[in-house]
C-alpha positions in Angstrom: -61.0 15.3 5.4 -62.4 11.8 4.7 -59.7 9.3 3.8 -59.8 7.6 0.3 -60.0 3.9 1.1 -60.4 1.5 -1.8 -61.1 -2.3 -1.5 -60.5 -4.5 -4.6 -59.8 -7.7 -2.7 -61.4 -10.9 -3.8 -62.8 -13.4 -1.2 -61.3 -11.2 1.6 -60.8 -13.0 4.9 -62.3 -11.3 8.0 -58.9 -11.2 9.6 -57.3 -9.5 6.6 -60.1 -6.8 6.7 -59.5 -6.2 10.4 -55.8 -5.8 9.8 -56.4 -3.3 7.0 -59.0 -1.3 8.9 -56.6 -1.0 11.8 -53.9 0.3 9.6 -56.2 2.7 7.9 -57.4 4.1 11.3 -53.9 5.5 12.0 -53.9 9.4 11.9 -50.9 9.6 9.7 -52.6 7.5 6.9 -53.9 9.8 4.0 -55.3 7.0 1.9 -55.2 3.3 1.2 -56.0 0.5 -1.2 -56.2 -3.3 -0.9 -55.3 -5.2 -4.0 -57.3 -8.1 -5.6 -54.8 -10.8 -4.3 -55.0 -9.5 -0.7 -55.0 -12.0 2.2 -54.0 -12.1 5.9 -50.4 -11.2 6.8 -49.1 -9.7 10.1 -49.9 -6.2 11.0 -50.7 -5.1 7.5 -52.3 -7.6 5.1 -50.5 -8.9 2.1 -51.7 -6.7 -0.8 -52.0 -3.5 1.0 -51.0 0.0 -0.2 -50.8 2.6 2.6 -50.1 6.2 1.9 -48.6 8.1 4.9 -47.6 11.6 5.8 -44.3 12.3 7.6 -43.7 8.7 8.9 -42.4 5.4 7.9 -43.8 2.2 9.4 -41.2 -0.7 9.2 -43.8 -3.4 9.9 -45.8 -2.3 6.9 -42.9 -2.9 4.7 -42.2 -6.3 6.3 -39.2 -8.5 6.8 -38.3 -9.1 3.1 -37.4 -5.5 2.2 -37.2 -5.2 -1.6 -38.8 -8.5 -2.3 -39.8 -8.4 -6.0 -39.5 -9.7 -9.4 -37.3 -9.5 -12.5 -38.3 -10.6 -15.9 -36.3 -10.7 -19.1 -35.7 -12.5 -22.4 -33.0 -15.1 -22.9 -31.4 -14.0 -26.1 -29.6 -16.1 -28.6 -31.5 -19.3 -28.3 -31.9 -21.0 -31.7 -33.0 -24.6 -30.8 -36.1 -24.7 -28.7 -36.6 -28.4 -29.3 -33.2 -29.1 -27.7 -34.2 -26.9 -24.7 -37.5 -28.9 -24.2 -35.5 -32.2 -24.3 -33.2 -31.1 -21.6 -35.7 -29.7 -19.0 -34.9 -32.2 -16.3 -31.1 -31.7 -16.7 -31.6 -27.9 -16.7 -33.7 -28.2 -13.5 -31.1 -30.3 -11.7 -28.1 -28.2 -12.8 -29.7 -24.9 -11.7 -30.6 -26.4 -8.3 -26.8 -27.3 -7.9 -25.6 -23.7 -8.5 -28.2 -21.6 -6.8 -28.9 -22.1 -3.0 -32.6 -22.6 -2.5 -34.4 -22.9 0.8 -34.6 -21.2 4.1 -31.1 -20.3 5.5 -29.3 -21.5 2.4 -26.7 -18.9 1.2 -23.8 -18.8 -1.1 -20.0 -19.2 -0.5 -18.2 -15.9 -1.6 -16.1 -17.9 -4.1 -19.3 -18.8 -6.0 -20.5 -15.2 -6.4 -19.4 -13.4 -9.5 -16.7 -10.7 -9.3 -19.1 -8.2 -10.9 -21.6 -8.7 -8.1 -19.0 -8.5 -5.4 -17.8 -5.2 -6.9 -21.5 -3.9 -7.0 -22.0 -5.1 -3.4 -19.0 -3.1 -2.2 -20.3 0.0 -4.0 -23.7 -0.4 -2.2 -22.1 -0.7 1.2 -19.9 2.3 0.6 -23.0 4.4 -0.5 -24.8 3.2 2.6 -21.8 4.3 4.9 -22.1 7.8 3.6 -25.8 8.2 4.7 -27.2 8.3 8.2 -26.7 4.8 9.6 -26.4 2.7 12.7 -22.8 1.6 13.1 -23.9 -1.9 14.2 -25.9 -2.3 10.9 -22.9 -1.2 8.9 -20.7 -3.8 10.6 -23.4 -6.4 9.8 -23.4 -5.5 6.1 -19.6 -5.7 5.9 -19.3 -9.0 7.6 -22.5 -11.0 7.0 -24.4 -9.8 4.0 -22.3 -10.8 0.9 -23.0 -14.5 1.0 -26.8 -13.9 0.6 -26.3 -12.7 -2.9 -27.4 -15.2 -5.5 -29.7 -17.3 -3.2 -33.4 -17.8 -3.6 -35.0 -18.5 -0.2 -38.3 -20.5 0.2 -42.0 -19.9 0.5 -43.4 -18.3 -2.6 -40.0 -17.3 -4.0 -39.2 -19.0 -7.4 -37.3 -19.1 -10.6 -39.2 -19.8 -13.8 -38.4 -20.4 -17.4 -41.3 -19.9 -19.7 -42.4 -19.2 -23.3 -44.6 -16.5 -24.7 -48.0 -17.4 -26.3 -46.4 -18.0 -29.7 -43.6 -20.2 -28.2 -41.0 -18.0 -29.9 -39.5 -16.1 -26.9 -37.8 -17.7 -23.8 -38.3 -15.7 -20.7 -36.7 -15.9 -17.3 -38.6 -14.7 -14.2 -37.2 -14.6 -10.7 -39.0 -13.8 -7.5 -36.8 -13.2 -4.5 -35.8 -10.4 -2.1 -33.1 -9.3 0.3 -33.1 -12.6 2.1 -31.6 -12.8 5.6 -30.1 -9.3 5.2 -33.5 -7.7 4.8 -34.8 -9.7 7.6 -32.1 -8.5 10.0 -32.6 -4.9 8.9 -36.3 -5.0 9.2 -36.2 -6.6 12.7 -33.7 -3.9 13.9 -35.9 -1.1 12.8 -39.2 -2.6 13.9 -37.6 -2.7 17.4 -36.3 0.8 17.2 -39.7 2.1 16.2 -41.4 0.2 19.0 -39.0 1.7 21.5 -38.5 -1.5 23.4 -42.1 -2.8 23.2 -42.1 -6.7 23.5 -44.7 -6.9 20.5 -42.4 -5.0 18.1 -44.2 -6.5 15.1 -46.8 -3.9 15.2 -47.8 -0.5 13.8 -45.0 1.6 15.3 -44.0 4.6 13.2 -40.6 6.4 12.6 -40.8 10.2 12.2 -39.1 10.8 8.9 -37.2 13.8 10.4 -35.8 11.7 13.3 -32.4 10.1 13.2 -34.0 6.7 13.2 -36.3 7.7 10.3 -33.3 8.9 8.3 -31.4 5.7 9.1 -34.4 3.6 7.9 -34.7 5.5 4.6 -31.0 4.7 4.1 -31.7 1.0 4.9 -34.5 1.0 2.4 -32.4 2.3 -0.4 -29.7 -0.2 0.4 -32.1 -3.2 0.6 -33.9 -2.5 -2.6 -30.7 -2.4 -4.6 -29.3 -5.4 -2.7 -32.5 -7.4 -3.6 -32.0 -6.5 -7.2 -28.4 -7.6 -7.1 -29.5 -10.9 -5.6 -32.0 -11.5 -8.4 -29.5 -10.5 -11.1 -26.8 -12.9 -9.7 -29.3 -15.8 -10.0 -30.2 -14.7 -13.5 -26.5 -14.9 -14.5 -26.3 -18.4 -13.1 -29.4 -19.7 -14.9 -28.2 -18.2 -18.2 -24.8 -19.8 -17.9 -26.4 -23.2 -17.2 -28.5 -22.8 -20.3 -25.4 -21.7 -22.4 -23.4 -24.7 -21.2 -26.1 -27.3 -21.7 -27.4 -25.9 -25.0 -24.0 -25.1 -26.5 -24.9 -21.5 -27.4 -23.8 -18.2 -26.0 -26.9 -16.9 -24.4 -27.6 -13.6 -22.6 -30.3 -12.3 -20.2 -32.0 -9.1 -21.3 -33.6 -7.4 -18.3 -37.1 -6.2 -19.2 -38.3 -5.1 -15.7 -37.3 -5.0 -12.1 -40.1 -4.4 -9.7 -40.2 -4.4 -5.9 -43.4 -5.1 -4.1 -42.3 -4.8 -0.4 -41.1 -1.2 0.1 -41.9 2.3 1.2 -41.1 4.9 -1.5 -41.4 8.7 -1.5 -44.4 9.7 -3.6 -42.8 13.0 -4.8 -39.4 14.4 -4.5 -39.3 17.0 -1.8 -42.4 15.9 0.0 -42.8 13.7 3.1 -45.5 11.5 1.7 -44.7 7.8 1.3 -46.4 4.8 -0.3 -45.9 1.6 1.8 -46.6 -1.4 -0.5 -46.7 -4.8 1.2 -47.2 -7.3 -1.5 -48.3 -4.8 -4.2 -46.7 -3.9 -7.5 -46.2 -0.3 -8.6 -48.4 0.5 -11.7 -47.9 4.2 -12.7 -49.0 5.0 -16.2 -46.7 3.3 -18.7 -44.8 1.5 -16.0 -43.7 -2.1 -16.7 -44.5 -4.9 -14.2 -44.7 -8.6 -13.8 -47.5 -10.4 -12.0 -47.0 -14.2 -11.3 -49.7 -16.7 -11.0 -49.3 -20.2 -9.6 -46.5 -22.6 -10.5 -48.5 -23.9 -13.4 -50.1 -20.7 -14.7 -47.0 -18.6 -15.3 -46.6 -14.9 -15.3 -48.2 -11.8 -16.9 -46.0 -9.0 -18.2 -48.1 -5.8 -17.7 -48.1 -2.1 -18.2 -49.5 0.2 -15.5 -52.4 2.5 -16.3 -51.8 5.0 -13.4 -55.2 4.4 -11.7 -55.4 6.7 -8.5 -58.1 4.5 -6.9 -55.6 1.7 -6.9 -52.9 4.2 -5.6 -51.0 3.5 -8.8 -50.6 -0.2 -7.8 -51.7 -3.7 -8.7 -51.6 -7.2 -7.2 -48.1 -8.9 -6.8 -49.5 -12.3 -7.7 -52.6 -14.4 -7.7 -52.9 -14.3 -3.8 -53.3 -17.2 -1.5 -56.7 -19.0 -1.4 -55.5 -21.4 1.4 -53.0 -20.8 4.1 -49.9 -23.0 4.1 -51.4 -25.1 6.9 -54.7 -25.6 5.2 -53.0 -26.3 1.9 -51.2 -29.2 3.5 -54.4 -30.5 5.0 -56.6 -30.1 1.8 -54.3 -30.9 -1.2 -52.8 -34.2 -1.8 -49.4 -34.8 -3.4 -51.2 -36.6 -6.2 -53.4 -33.6 -7.0 -50.2 -31.5 -6.9 -48.4 -33.8 -9.4 -51.4 -34.0 -11.7 -51.8 -30.2 -11.9 -48.1 -29.8 -12.8 -47.8 -32.5 -15.4 -46.8 -30.1 -18.2 -44.2 -28.2 -16.1 -40.9 -29.6 -14.9 -40.8 -28.3 -11.3 -40.1 -28.8 -7.6 -43.2 -31.0 -7.1 -42.6 -32.5 -3.7 -44.3 -33.0 -0.3 -41.9 -30.3 1.0 -43.5 -27.8 -1.5 -47.1 -28.9 -1.2 -48.1 -25.5 0.3 -47.1 -23.9 -3.0 -49.4 -26.1 -5.0 -51.4 -24.3 -7.7 -54.7 -25.3 -5.8 -53.6 -23.0 -2.9 -53.9 -19.9 -5.0 -56.7 -17.8 -6.3 -57.8 -17.9 -9.9 -55.4 -15.6 -11.7 -58.0 -14.9 -14.3 -60.3 -13.4 -11.7 -57.5 -11.4 -10.2 -56.4 -9.9 -13.5 -60.0 -9.0 -14.4 -60.4 -7.3 -11.1 -57.5 -5.0 -11.8 -58.0 -4.3 -15.5 -58.4 -0.6 -14.7 -55.0 -0.6 -13.1 -52.9 -2.7 -15.6 -53.2 -4.1 -19.1 -51.6 -7.4 -20.0 -48.8 -7.3 -22.6 -47.8 -10.9 -22.6 -48.6 -14.2 -20.8 -45.5 -16.3 -20.1 -46.3 -19.9 -19.7 -43.9 -22.0 -17.6 -41.9 -24.9 -18.8 -39.5 -25.2 -15.8 -40.1 -23.9 -12.3 -37.9 -23.9 -9.2 -39.0 -23.6 -5.6 -36.8 -23.5 -2.6 -37.5 -25.8 0.4 -35.6 -26.7 3.5 -36.6 -30.1 4.9 -39.3 -32.7 4.0 -42.3 -31.8 6.1 -45.2 -34.1 6.8 -48.4 -33.4 4.9 -51.6 -33.9 6.7 
């Protein structure tokens, strides 16, 4: 039977197409789709959805298991003018309470008791499933301090307003951090059975011990990533409450992972691997970010089978990080961000708006997969970075 292969990618790089074709050629792939924001990744391109029978492929999920988005309204705000007058102070204060950048994590004393309790429950549940004892030891001893940390790259925190400037929304993009990276590497190596190039298409039989272990790992990491995002939301909300003198709250509207492998139907061994793609079943809520200056779109899925019930997870990169540093100046970056208080630095130059595809084109290319409910326009944006790196 011929496989259903759908290509929706805009300005697709030759290398990304080669990666996708190689993935689709695997005998266990039933169907696949490439989203409008697709671009070159490793093994599977970013923006790929791959439907498999009987196997899980750790490299197709990637290192940041559970990477995704939360979006919700900040409730209780009565003075928007005061908020706008304090954007610099809010930006500075949040940077002090949330670790941002590669390798930057929390001290346990700075993590809320509620999150610590939830983390303990997740580890306990993990221990009851099929697991590798070394992974359980890792989770018990080294995972906690990753909660409430942002990371770097395209991860961000953003405060924005709806089109009518009546609602304040908080959107956070982050994942399972160093925890997910460790889990992913462990199971890529297990799947490769000792191959030196373990970052490749090596599959785990779902009925094998390793396959059952990885399923348990996926369940843990997806919930851990949500816990991480929610802890940051608490911190941002508390900063706003303190600076604005109001008791504010965060009302979660959606949580959506875009790096995962999920069972298509209960009782069947068919899995959807999404590597940088947002689930979009009929009526399903989602959030699709654009660049730092263009905000985020709150969407509802249309359940399109050609898209494998998925959509883009963002605008998608137009320039690689290296090319962005070569072709975009700091002045251009600053000018494009003049209406947004953000992390506009030489260290974040590779995240400049000019490095991304036109979000309007991307949304138009998937109008049969999702419909837009709201456009949230940014007023404050945070990006993590590690050290000041030279721009070319």
